[in-house]
N, C-alpha and C positions, 0 to 999 in steps of 0.2 A: 334589792334584787330578790326575785322569787326563787325558792328552792327548786332546782331543776327536776327533782323527783316529783314535785307537785304538778309540774307542767306536762308530765307524760300522759299520753292518751290512755283511755280505758280499754280500747280494742287491742288485743295482744299483737296482731300483725302490725298495726300502726305504731304501737309502742316499740316493737323491735326495730322497725325502720327508723323511728325517731332517734333511738339510742345509737344506731350505727350510721346515721346520716351525717353528712359533713364531708367535704371534698377529700379529706385526707385520713379520716378515722380508720376505714377498712384497710388502707395501705399501711398505716402505722401499726395497726394490730397484726396484720399479716407478718410484718417484720419482727414482731415480738413472740410469735408462736414458737420459735426454736430456742430462744434464750433471752435473758434480760439484756437490755442495752442502755447505754448512756445517751443523753440528749445529743451530744456531738455525733455519735454513731448513727442515730436516727436521722439527723440532719444530712449526713452524707448519703444515706440510703434513699432518702426522699428529698433530694436537693431542690426540687421545684417549690417547696413550701417555705415561707418565711419563718424565722424563729418565733415570732409573735404568734402566728397562726398555729404552728406546731405545738407550742406550749398551751394555747387555748384548747386545742383538740385533745391533748393529753389530759388536761384538767377535767374536761367534760367526761372523758372515758373513765377517769379515776372516780369522779362523782357517781357515775353509773355502775361502778363495780367491775369494769372490764379490765382495768389495769391497776397495778400497785406501784406506788412511787416509794422507793426506799432511799433515805438519806444516810450516808455513811459518815460518821463523825471522824473525819480525817482532815488533815491540812494538806492541800486544799480540800474542801468538802467534795464528796463524790455522790452523785444521784444516779440511780438506775431505775429503769422502768421495766416491768415484767407483766405478762398477761396473767390474770387471775384464773382460777378454775372456771369462773363464769365466762371470762374472755376467751379462754381456750375452747369452751363449748361452742363458740362461733366458728371454729376452724372448718368443720364440715359444711357449714352454711356458706362461708366465704368461698371455699373451694368449689361448691356447687354453683355459685354465681360466676366464678371464673370459667367453669366448664360451659355454662350457658353462654357466657360472653364469647367463648371460642366458637361454639356452634353458630351463634349469631353472625360472627365475623365470617365464618365459612359460608353461610347462606348468602352473604353479601359480597362474596369473593374478595374479602379483605383479610384473610387468614395470615398473610405475610406481614400485617401491621400489628399483630398482637404478640405478647410475650407468654412464656410458660407460666402456669398458675401454681405449680407445686413449690412449696418453700424449699429453697436450696439448703443443702446440709453442710457444706464447707464454706469457709470464708471466700475462697476463690469462686465457688459457684454463686454465692450471694452477690459478689462484685459483678460477675458476668450477668446475672439476672437483672441487677439494677441497671447496668448499661443497656441491656436489651429493652427494658421497659422505657428508658429515656429515648432510645432509638426508635421504638415503636410509636412513641407520641410525636416525634419530630416530623 
């Protein structure tokens, strides 16, 4: 298998899009902006993705330096994922895309079908936001 870094395009905009492309990468990263999370918590927050695909997307983001995977030597072992400094630098980019998506929905009179883009700060807000996103997709 080729090293994923060798497959990245030379054009910076194309490179950036390739690194964050993937159905779930931006959503997973969005949920890691506020604090580290375990795989099970990410699964609950992004319940539409299978565990296999979630792990694949996490591995790709780790290879590209967007997230850090930390294994705690405990019984049972605990693994947490967190956004790296490089990953956190994408927050304004992803929030700008969210804002653009809201404007697009507004232009098409579909604003009632989109969720809020700002990362929730409390667990209750995160749960509500996750439910809103699922409801907006339905």
